[in-house]
C-alpha positions in Angstrom: 115.7 24.9 104.6 117.1 26.4 108.0 118.8 29.7 107.6 121.3 31.0 110.4 121.1 34.7 110.7 124.5 36.0 112.1 124.5 39.4 113.6 126.2 41.5 110.9 128.8 44.2 111.3 126.6 47.3 111.8 129.2 50.0 112.3 132.9 50.7 112.4 134.3 49.4 115.7 131.2 47.8 116.8 132.0 44.2 118.1 128.6 43.3 119.8 125.1 44.6 120.4 122.8 44.4 123.3 119.1 42.9 122.5 116.8 45.6 123.4 113.5 43.8 122.3 112.4 41.2 119.9 109.6 42.0 117.6 109.0 38.2 116.8 108.9 35.0 118.6 109.6 31.3 117.9 106.8 30.1 115.5 106.1 33.4 113.9 105.9 33.6 110.1 107.8 36.5 108.8 108.3 38.4 105.6 111.5 39.6 103.9 112.8 42.9 105.5 110.3 42.7 108.3 111.7 44.2 111.5 112.5 41.2 113.8 114.7 42.8 116.6 116.0 46.1 118.2 119.7 46.0 119.0 121.6 48.8 120.9 125.1 49.7 119.9 127.0 52.5 121.5 124.3 55.1 122.1 122.0 54.2 119.1 119.3 51.6 118.8 119.1 50.0 115.5 116.2 48.0 114.0 117.4 44.7 112.3 115.2 43.5 109.3 114.7 39.9 108.4 117.1 38.7 105.6 114.7 35.8 104.7 111.0 35.0 104.6 109.9 32.0 106.6 109.2 30.8 110.1 111.3 31.7 113.1 112.3 28.4 114.7 115.1 29.5 117.1 116.1 32.8 119.0 119.6 32.5 120.6 119.7 35.7 122.7 117.1 37.0 125.2 116.3 40.7 125.9 119.1 42.3 127.7 121.7 39.8 126.5 124.8 40.6 124.4 125.3 39.2 121.0 128.8 39.4 119.5 129.0 40.4 115.7 129.2 37.1 113.8 127.2 35.0 116.2 124.0 33.2 115.2 121.1 35.6 116.2 118.1 33.8 115.0 117.3 30.7 112.9 114.7 31.0 110.2 113.0 28.0 108.3 112.6 29.3 104.8 109.5 27.0 104.1 111.1 24.8 101.5 113.1 27.4 99.7 116.0 26.0 97.7 118.2 29.1 97.3 119.0 31.8 99.6 117.6 35.2 98.5 120.0 38.1 97.9 121.2 39.8 101.0 119.2 42.8 101.7 121.0 46.2 101.9 121.8 47.6 105.2 119.8 50.6 106.5 120.8 53.8 104.7 122.3 55.3 107.9 124.4 52.1 108.4 125.5 52.2 104.8 126.7 55.9 105.2 128.6 55.2 108.3 130.3 52.2 106.9 131.2 53.9 103.7 132.6 56.8 105.6 134.6 54.6 107.8 135.8 52.5 104.8 137.0 55.4 102.5 139.9 56.4 104.6 140.9 53.0 105.4 140.9 51.8 101.8 142.9 54.8 100.9 145.6 53.9 103.4 145.5 50.3 102.2 146.1 51.6 98.7 149.2 53.5 99.9 147.4 56.8 99.5 147.8 59.5 102.1 144.7 60.6 104.2 143.0 63.8 102.9 145.0 66.8 104.0 142.0 69.0 104.3 140.5 67.0 107.1 142.9 65.2 109.5 146.4 66.1 110.6 148.4 63.3 112.3 151.2 64.2 114.7 153.9 62.2 116.3 153.5 59.4 113.9 155.0 55.9 114.6 155.4 53.0 112.2 153.0 50.8 114.0 149.5 51.2 112.5 148.1 47.9 113.0 144.5 47.3 114.4 144.3 45.3 117.6 143.1 41.8 116.9 140.8 40.3 119.5 137.6 38.3 119.8 134.4 40.1 120.9 134.6 38.2 124.2 138.2 39.4 124.9 137.2 42.9 124.2 134.3 42.7 126.6 136.5 41.2 129.2 138.9 44.1 128.8 136.2 46.6 129.3 135.0 44.7 132.4 138.4 44.7 133.9 139.2 48.2 132.9 142.1 47.3 130.7 143.0 49.4 127.6 143.2 46.7 125.0 145.3 48.7 122.7 148.1 48.7 125.5 148.0 44.9 125.8 151.0 42.9 124.5 149.5 40.2 122.3 150.7 36.6 122.5 148.2 34.9 120.3 148.3 33.7 116.8 148.8 36.5 114.3 149.4 39.0 117.2 146.0 38.5 118.5 145.1 39.6 122.1 143.8 36.8 124.1 141.7 36.6 127.3 144.9 35.6 129.1 146.7 38.6 127.9 144.0 40.8 129.1 144.1 39.0 132.5 147.8 39.3 132.9 147.6 43.0 131.9 145.0 43.6 134.7 147.2 42.0 137.2 150.2 44.1 135.9 152.4 41.2 135.0 152.5 41.9 131.2 151.9 45.0 129.3 153.2 47.0 126.3 152.7 50.3 128.3 153.0 51.2 131.9 149.8 53.2 131.7 147.4 50.2 131.6 144.4 50.9 133.7 143.9 48.6 136.8 140.7 46.9 137.3 138.9 46.4 140.6 137.0 43.7 141.9 133.3 44.3 141.7 131.5 45.1 145.0 128.2 43.6 146.2 125.5 45.7 147.9 123.8 43.7 150.6 120.0 43.8 150.9 119.2 46.4 153.6 115.4 46.6 153.6 112.7 48.1 151.2 114.5 48.6 147.9 114.2 48.2 144.1 116.9 46.5 141.9 117.0 47.5 138.4 119.4 45.8 135.8 122.1 48.1 134.7 121.6 47.6 130.9 121.0 49.5 127.6 121.8 53.2 127.4 122.5 53.6 131.1 125.0 50.9 131.0 126.8 52.4 128.0 126.8 55.8 129.7 128.4 54.2 132.9 131.0 52.5 130.8 131.8 55.7 128.7 132.0 57.9 131.8 134.2 55.5 133.7 136.5 55.2 130.8 136.8 58.9 130.3 137.6 59.7 134.0 140.0 56.7 134.2 141.9 57.5 131.0 141.8 61.5 130.4 143.7 63.6 132.9 141.0 66.0 133.6 141.3 69.6 134.6 138.8 72.4 134.6 138.8 76.2 134.0 136.0 78.5 134.4 135.3 82.0 133.1 132.4 84.5 133.6 130.9 85.8 130.4 128.9 89.1 130.0 126.2 88.1 127.6 124.5 91.6 127.6 125.3 92.5 124.1 124.4 89.0 122.7 121.1 89.0 124.7 120.3 92.3 122.7 121.4 90.9 119.4 119.2 87.7 119.9 116.1 89.8 120.7 116.6 91.9 117.4 117.1 88.7 115.4 114.2 86.7 117.0 111.5 88.1 114.5 113.5 87.3 111.4 114.1 83.8 112.7 110.5 83.3 113.4 109.8 84.3 109.8 111.8 81.1 108.8 110.2 79.0 111.3 113.3 79.0 113.6 113.1 79.2 117.4 116.4 81.1 118.0 118.2 80.5 121.4 121.8 81.2 122.5 123.4 77.8 121.6 123.9 78.5 117.9 125.9 81.6 118.9 128.0 79.6 121.4 128.7 76.9 118.8 130.0 79.5 116.4 132.2 81.1 119.0 133.5 77.7 120.0 134.3 76.6 116.4 136.3 80.0 116.0 138.3 79.1 119.2 139.0 75.6 117.9 140.5 77.0 114.9 142.9 79.0 116.8 143.6 76.2 119.3 143.4 72.9 117.2 144.7 70.7 120.0 141.3 71.0 121.5 139.7 69.5 118.3 141.9 66.4 118.5 141.9 62.8 119.7 144.7 60.5 120.9 145.1 57.3 118.8 146.1 55.1 121.7 146.9 52.1 119.5 149.4 54.0 117.4 150.3 56.7 119.9 149.3 59.4 117.3 147.7 62.8 118.2 145.0 63.2 115.3 144.2 66.9 115.0 140.9 67.3 113.0 140.2 70.2 110.5 136.5 69.4 110.5 134.2 70.6 113.2 131.4 68.2 114.3 130.0 69.7 117.5 128.3 67.3 119.9 125.4 68.7 121.9 124.7 66.8 125.1 121.1 66.4 126.0 118.8 64.3 128.0 116.8 61.7 126.2 114.2 59.2 127.2 116.8 56.6 128.0 119.5 58.8 129.4 122.2 61.2 128.3 122.7 61.4 124.5 125.2 63.5 122.5 123.6 64.5 119.2 126.1 65.7 116.5 125.9 68.9 114.5 128.2 68.2 111.5 130.2 70.8 109.7 129.2 73.4 112.2 131.8 75.9 110.7 129.9 75.8 107.4 126.4 76.5 108.9 124.7 79.9 109.4 123.3 80.7 112.9 119.8 80.1 111.7 120.8 76.7 110.0 122.6 75.7 113.3 119.4 76.6 115.3 117.2 74.3 113.0 119.7 71.5 113.1 120.0 71.6 116.9 116.3 71.6 117.4 115.9 68.7 114.9 118.5 66.6 116.7 117.1 67.5 120.0 113.6 66.3 119.0 115.1 63.1 117.6 116.8 62.4 120.8 113.6 63.0 122.9 111.7 60.7 120.6 114.2 58.0 120.7 114.6 58.0 116.9 118.0 59.5 116.5 120.3 57.3 114.3 123.8 56.0 115.2 125.2 58.5 112.7 123.4 61.3 114.4 124.9 60.3 117.8 128.5 59.6 116.9 131.5 61.2 115.5 131.6 64.5 117.3 135.0 66.2 117.6 134.1 68.6 120.5 131.2 68.6 122.9 128.9 71.3 124.5 127.0 70.3 127.6 124.1 72.5 128.5 121.0 72.0 130.6 119.5 75.4 129.4 117.7 77.4 132.1 118.7 74.7 134.5 122.3 75.1 133.7 123.2 76.2 137.2 126.2 78.3 138.4 129.1 75.9 137.6 129.8 72.4 136.8 133.0 70.2 135.8 131.7 68.2 132.8 133.2 64.8 132.1 135.0 64.7 128.6 133.1 62.9 125.8 136.0 60.3 125.3 138.1 60.2 123.0 137.7 64.0 122.5 140.1 66.4 124.2 137.7 68.9 125.9 134.1 69.7 126.6 132.5 73.0 127.5 129.7 73.4 130.1 127.2 76.1 129.5 125.5 77.5 132.5 122.4 79.8 133.1 122.3 83.4 132.2 121.2 85.6 135.0 120.8 89.3 135.6 123.5 90.3 138.2 125.2 93.3 139.5 128.6 94.0 137.8 131.1 96.9 137.9 131.5 98.7 134.8 133.4 102.0 134.5 133.4 102.3 138.3 129.5 102.0 138.3 127.5 99.1 139.6 125.1 98.1 136.8 122.9 95.1 136.0 124.2 92.9 133.2 123.3 89.4 131.9 126.0 87.0 133.2 126.9 83.5 132.5 129.7 81.0 133.4 131.4 78.8 130.9 133.3 75.8 132.3 135.8 73.9 130.1 137.3 70.3 131.0 140.3 69.4 129.1 142.5 66.2 128.9 145.8 67.3 130.3 147.6 64.6 128.4 147.2 66.5 125.0 146.6 70.1 126.0 147.9 72.4 128.7 146.2 74.7 131.0 147.3 77.5 128.7 145.6 76.1 125.7 142.3 75.6 127.6 142.3 79.1 129.1 143.4 81.0 126.1 140.7 79.0 124.1 138.0 80.1 126.6 139.1 83.7 126.6 138.8 83.7 122.7 135.3 82.3 123.2 134.5 84.8 125.8 135.6 87.8 123.6 133.5 86.8 120.8 130.4 86.2 122.9 130.8 89.5 124.7 131.2 91.5 121.4 128.9 89.7 118.8 130.2 92.2 116.2 133.6 90.5 116.3 131.9 87.1 116.1 130.2 87.8 112.8 133.5 89.2 111.4 135.1 85.9 112.4 132.3 84.1 110.5 132.8 85.9 107.2 
């Protein structure tokens, strides 16, 4: 009996997946739960197991192609089986992500308010409906640079159609004057000895994410010089105790703690804009993203509940996540859900950068290298350990004052670690 395996919903908001590589081919005999394909969604690669035992008779999508959720991914001949086996459970990290996403949605459907201790919603409107659109329509909207949440729907049950998206791209119909305009793709003529590499996988996702951030958020950047001399001394004194616990202590955990303290004072920087409902969502949880280079490009690993972790615990978690990113084994849950992001190149941090906001967050901090430089203290020229911090902020939600005052608070904590530890208590 032929069994058609449809690509399942493997995460909140995921409407399609890109085929990274097939583990099987037509004619292969496979077992129940045997890995058959790797599919990339957002910035994570998920290994999909077989829901049936049998023989692969048809594969509908090739490597590099996009498979929408619900489409037939592969056909399996169950070798005479008369009844379908129970559907296997999703991977643990997928179940966790789905459960986390479903809980608040179910509460809303029951009429219960969201947990007051985690999220604050500002400027509420009566329209809380989700955008209805097919995967193909959503893909077209992304290709044309159209914010689908701002398109006026004309389809049945208020569904956004492909024609709605095209009209919004042309500027003829829109529910908002802020719809992003699309541009015709350019073609690069052959000019001699060159190599052409398909834009796909992580690199394509990064390109889409960065383009959306730059074209949507109104970026501005503010820079401050930080005197890290006292913190350098504190870290040196703490390194032996950290080593006893198997922890390699660097400066990032201290920076995370200072940033969390600043976010508590300036909550608009720990927020997101729900464009569909026109609500500002201020979050009272602190999941700090750490941008790092992985084998397939930039990845943002997420340190969850950073406000509840010690310096040593933060250091261990950052190292664990960094190792997973480098090995390409980080899960979707470990790469999504950040509320604020830190971008650091470590010793290669340079003097200054204007980092691009990790959309839909409100701000991102760039951490630059620490160097011994001459500084004036008490009328004397002395050698100090100096570092620049840069912050890019979405001016739609936060003003220059918010970004500058936030960074000043972070500066004061890093320059006087005693006060930082007092804030942590």
